N, C-alpha and C positions, 0 to 999 in steps of 0.2 A: 721854531723848529717843527717840522712835520711830525704828526702824531699818528702812529699806526693804530688801527682799530684793535689789532691783537694786543697791543701794549695796554690799552685801556682795559680790556677784558682780563688780561693777566693781573693788572694792578688791582682791579676790583675784586677778583676772585681770591687773591692772596691776602688783601687787606681784611676781607670778611673773616678770614681764618686767623687774623691777628698776626700776620707776618711783620717782623720788625722793618722799619723804614730802610735801614742799611741793606738788609737782604732784598728788599723790594727794588732798590736801586741796582743791586748786583744783577738781579733777574732781568730788569729792563735792559741793562747794558748787553747782556748775552743775547737776548731775543730780538731786540729792536732792529738791528741791521739784518739779522738772518731772516726774520719774517717780512720786513719791509721789502727786502730784495726779491722775495718769492711771490709777493702779492699779485704782480702783474702777469705772472706766468702760470699760476695754479688755477685749476678749474673751480667752478662754484661748488662742486661736490667736495673737493679737497678743502675749500674754505670752511665748509660746514664741519668737516672732519676735525680740522685744527681747532675750530671754535669749541667743539665738544671736548677736545682734549684740554683746552685752556680752562674751561669752566668746571670740569669734572675730575681733573687729575689730582690724585692724592695717594702717594705711594704707601703711606702708613696704613691705609684702609685696604690695600690690595697686596697681601703677602704673596710671595712667589717661592716656588720650591722645585728643584729638579730631582728626578728619581733615577736611580741606577737601572731600573727596569727598562728604561728607554733604550739602552744599549742592546738588550736582548731582542727588543722589537726591531731595532736597527739590523741586527744580524739575521733575524728570520726573514724580514722582507727583502733583504739583499740576496739571500739564498734562493728564495722563491722566485724573485724577478730574474735571477741568473738562469735558473732552469727554464723559466718561461721564455726568456730571450733566446735560448738556444733553438727554440722551435721555429723562429723566423727564417734563419738561413741554414737550418740543420742539414738540408739535402743539397743546397746550392754550393756550399763550401766543399763538399765531396761529390760534386756533380759527375765527375768521370767515373767514380765508383758506382753511383746510383744508375748511371747510364748502362753500365755493364750488367748490373744486378737485375734491372727491369727491362733490359734490351730496348732502350728508348733513346731519345735525343736530348741534348742540353737545353733546347728551347722548351721541351715539355717539363724538364726538371725545374727550369726557371719559373714555371707556373706556380710552384709552391710558394715562392716569394711574392709573385705578383698577386695571387689570390689573398695572401696575408695582408699586403699593403692596401688592397682594394677594400677589404672588409674593415680594416682599421680606419681608413679614410671615411667610409660611409657611416659607420656606427659609433665612432668615438663620442661625438657630441650627444647623440640620443642616449647612449648608455651612461655616460658620465653625468649628464644633467637629470635625466628621468629616473635613474636607478641609484647611482653612487651617492649623489647629493641628498637623496631622500632616505637612504638606508644608513644604519649605524656602521661604524668602522668594523665591528665584530662580524656583522652579516656579510659585508663586502669581502673581508679577508677569508671567511669560511667558504663562501660561494666561489671566489676566485681560485683558492687553493684546491678545492674539490674538483673544479673544472679542469685545472692543470693536471691533476692526477688522472682523471678519466681520459683526457686527450693523449696523455703519455702512454697509457695502456692500449688505447686504440691504435696508436702508431706502432707499438710493438706488435700488435696483432696483424696490422697491415704489412709489416716487414716479414712476419712469420709465414703468412699465407701468400706473400708476394702479390698484394693487391694495391696497385698504385692509385686507383680511383678512390679507394677508402682513405688513403693518406691525403689526397687533395681535399676531400670533404672535411676531414678532421682539421686540416690546416686553417680552414675558415673559422672554426670554433676556437682554435688556438689564439687567433687574433682577438676574439671577443673576451676570453678570459684574461688575456694579457692587459686589455684595457682596464678591467676591474683591478688587477694587481697594481698597475701603474698609477692608479688614482690614490693609492694608500700613502706613499711617501710624503706628499704635501700635507695630508691630514695629520700624519704623525708629527711632522715638523712643527706645525702650529700648536698642537695640543700637548706634546710631550717634551719638546726641545726648547731651550732658551734661544733668544733671537740671534745670538752670535754663532749658533750652531746650525741655523737654518740653511746656510750655504752648503754645509756638508750634506744635509738631508736632500737638498735640491739636486745634488750630484748623484744620488743613489741610483736613479733610473739609468743614467748614462753609465755609471760605474758597473751596474749589473749587466747592462747590454754588452759591455766590453768583456766582462767575465764570461758571458754566454758565448761571445766570439772566441774567447780563449779555449773554452770547452770544445767548440766546433773545430778549431784548428788542431787541438789535440787528437780529435778523431781523424783528421786528415793525416796525421803522422802515424797513428796506430793502424787504421784501416787502409792499407796501401798495397795489399797483395791482389793484383788484378789477374794474375795467372791462375791461381788456385781458387776456383769458384766455391769449393766446400769451405775453405778457410775464410773467404770473404763473407759468405753467408753467416758463418758462425760469429765472426767479429761484429757484423751488423746487428745480429740478434742480441748479442751480449751488450752492445752499446745501448740499444733501445730498451733492453730490460733494466739496465742500470739506471737510466733516466726515469723509467716508470717506478722503480723502487724508491728512488730519492724523492720523487714528487709525492709518493704515498706517505713517506715519513714527514715531509713538509706539511701536508694536509693535516696530519694528526697533531703536530706541534703547533701549527697556526691556530687551531681551535683552542688550545690552552693559552697561547701567548696573548691573544686579543680578547681576553675575557672582559676587560674594561675598555670603554671607548675613550676615556680621558682620565687623567689623574684628578684627585680631589682638589689639589691646589695648583693653580696655573703656573707654568714654568717661566713665563715672562710677563712683563707689564702689559704688552700689547694683547696677549691672550686673555689676561685678566680684564682688560677694557672691552675686549670682544664679548666675554661672558656677561659683562654688565651692559651690553648693547650700546656702548659709547662709540666703538668702532663698528660700523655696519657696512656690509657690501650689498650692492643692488642685485641680489640673486632672485628677487621676487618676480622680476620681468626679465627673463634671460635674453630673449630676442631683442628687446629694447636696448639692453646693455651691449649686445653684439653690434647693433646698428650704431650706437654711440662710439663703440670701439673702432669701427672701420671708418668713422669720420675723422679719426686721428691720423694725420699724415705720417707721423713717426711710426705708428704701429703698422700701417700699410707697408711702409718701406721695410720694416723688420720682418713682416709676414712674407714678403717676396724674397728678400735676401736670405733669410733663414731657411725658407722652404726650398729654395734652389740648392743650398748647401746640403741640407739633409737628404734631398732627392738624389744628389750626386753621391753622397755617402752610401745610401741604400742601393742605388744602381750599381755602383762600383763593387760593393760587397757581394751583390748577386752574381755578377759575371766575372769576378776576380779569378776563380778557379779555371774557367775556360780560357781566359787571357794568358795565364801563366803556363797552362798545359800546352797552349799553342806554340809558345816560344821555347818552353823547356819540357818536351814530352816525357822525359824520364826524371824530371826534377820535382816530383810531388813531395818527397820527404824534405828536401831543402826548402821548398816553397812553404810547406807547413811549419817548419821551424822558424823561418823568417817571419811569417804572419803571426806566430805565437809571440816572438820577441817584440814585434811591433805593437801588439795588443797590450803586452805587459808595460811597455814604455808609455803607451798612451794613457794608461791608468795613472802613472806617475805624473804625466803632463796635466791630467785632469785636476789633480789636487794642487799642482803649482798654479794653474789658472784660478782655481777656487781661492787660493791664498791671495793672489793679485787682486781679485775683485773685492775680497773682504777688506784688504788693507788699503788699496788706492782708489777703488770705485771708478776705474777708468774703463767704462764699458765700450764706448765707441772706438777709442784708439786701440784698445786691445783686440776687438773684433776685426778691425781693418788690417792690423799687422798679421793676424792669424790667416785671414783670407789671402793676403798677398803671398805669404809663404806657401800656402796650399797650392795656389796657382803655379808657382815656380816648381814646387815638388811634383805636380802632375806632369809638367813638361819634362823634368828630369827622368821621371818614371817611364814615360813614353819613349824617350831617346835611349834609355838604358836597355829597354826590351829590344829595340831595333838593333842596337849594337851588341846585345847579349852580354852586357857587362854586369855581372852579378853583384859586384861591390857597389856600383852606382845605384842599382836597383834596391839594395839593402838600405843605403843612405836615404834615398827618396821615399821608400816605404815607411821608414821610421818617422820622417818628417810628416808624411801624410797621416799616419796613425795618431801622432801627438796632437797635431793642429786641427785635424778634422773632428776629433773627439773634444778637444778644448773649445772649439767654436760652439758646439752643442750646449755646453754649460753657459758660456757667455750669452748666447742668444736666449736661452731659457730664463736666465736671471734678468736680462733686460726686459723681457716680456712681463715678468712679475713686477718689476719696478714701474713700468708704464701703465699697468692695469691694477695696481694695488688696491685702489678704492672702488673698483668696479666688479671684478670677478675673482673667484677663488683661484689659487695658483694652478691647480691641476687643469682647470678649464682653459685659462689663458695660455698656458704652455701647450695644452692639448690642441688648441686651435692651430698654432703654428706647426706643431708636429704632424697633424693630419694633412696639412698642405704639403709638408715634406714627403709624406707617403704617397700623396697624389703625384707630386713631381717625380718621385722614385719610379712609379709605374711608367709614366711618359718617357722619362730618360732611359730606363732600361730597354723599352721597346725601340726607342729611337736609336740608341747606341748600337743595339744588335743589328738594326737595319743598315746603319752606316758601315759596320764591320763586314756585313755581307756584300754590300754594293761596292765598297772601296777597299778598305783594309783595316786591320786592328789599330794601326797607328792613328788613323783619322778619328776613330772612335775615342781613343785615349786623349787626343788633343782636344776633342770636344768637351771633355770633362774640365780641362783647364779654362776653356772659353766660358763655360757656364759659371765656374767659380768667379771669373772676372766680372761677369754680369752681376752676380750676387754682391761682389765688392762695391760696384757702382751704386746699387740700391742702398747698401749700408752707409756709404759715404754721404748720401743725401740726407741722412737723419740729422736734424738740427735741434738745438735748444732742448736737450734731454731733460725730462722731468722725472727725477728719481724719487717717486712718491713714497715708496716704502722707506727709503733711507732718510728722507726728511722727517717722517714720523718717528723713526727709531732714534735719530739724533735729538729730536724734540723731547722725547720721553727720557732718554739718558741724561740730558742736561737738566731737565726739570727734577728728575729723581735725585741727582747729585745736589742740587740747590736745596731741595726740601729736606734731604737727610742731613745736610750741613746745618740747616736752620734748627732741626730737632736736636742735633748733637749740641748746638750752642745753648738751646733751651735747657737741656739736661744739665749742662755745665753751670749755667746761671742758677738753676734750681739748687744744685748742690752747694754753690757758693752762698746763696741766700740762707739755706738751712744751717750752714756752718756759722755764718755771721749771727743768725738768730740764736743759735745755741750759746755762742760766746756772750751775746748781749744778755740773755737770760741768766747766765752764770754770774755776770757782773752785777746785775740787779739783785740776784739772790744774795751775793756777798755783801752788797750795800745794806740790804734789809737786815742781815744778821748783825752787822756792825752797828 
């Protein structure tokens, strides 16, 4: 029979610790087929990773503990990311209101979104690698939240003095501070949360983005009086003042919440192994890791497919208000209500897809079905606008909200799986997100030109075409290597075997003590007689 090199290492490692032969055979049965089947498709880096796990794994020496404090951190970063996310499309969502307030055009208003995406695309990797990775979690959280507070107050001043140029400049800094805040969830996930809750933490950025959209759509409902300029000015000032006050409170609380960078005891065995330098990532040579990453065919296909989808999402969100106002000039209130409901349902869909990934691990098939439904939903949305059928528009909008947001989670989780042993989660996810922002800029400008040259319908149908192209890229992904999941399964199985072995040892020890005491009692009675 073929003998896996992993099997030999498992055997020698556990025999040295005195593992019973029956337990050794049980361990070999569990791992032999699993590891032998993966030998031909795992990289040399992953071979080294599993070798280290085999030779160093000992759950008894690595205690784990989860702290309730993690949920407070979860709440604070969700709120701060929500407020930060509102700044991206804050003025595009209510572009018809801002046009009247500043006496400008929708193309100028769209610059707030385009500038934001451009700065995010250009500075994400430099800021994340050269600042976030070299600073403590406390420093990143404080700097990001203070920056959010300052930009919120500057935006309030820009509205108060009616200076649109100031708002455009501030919008660039909003992107920078959002980069800082968006790097926090993955670090919290690995240092504070057990492995089975990391899917939840990975969804925080997407969840907060949608909460930010909900806040923006609420403003679309509240600030809708275009006739009374005095009331419109007062509503805008109150809205921006509320955001500034909330961001100030968040900055104060964040300084208290992130006093500790990590708990004393690791929340998971993987984090414990990281702290012992058994699991290491090649962050010492960042650009070499990027080069290796883009030599991976699957990652390139994910990079292109995910980037197109996120680009469509960003472009569609940017020009959505102008599209709806074109077809329904007096339907701002109804459109705001519809978008609000769609965003709420998309959050529900987000957690549904998170459960599907955690339960079934069907990354490729899930992403393909999501993209197909998106493409159909865009066609329905375009036709509903042309026919001015509000019911079909509602149905297609809900489908778009649920599945466009759901694909963000699936794509980000797949990026983490493919790059688990190479880069930190926030960098690998950030790489595909930055390409999404770059695509968003190109698609926004391109769709606006199509709408000007031909009609709104052609621009909307182009969204469906781009989603179809993204689907083709995703369908070409083959032989997925779920590296993180392999290591998680590896550790979970080994933990169960070792704990069972120790439980059996304790039972045999108690049995031996009981028999020894009985034997001593018998000898004592014989001596007395």
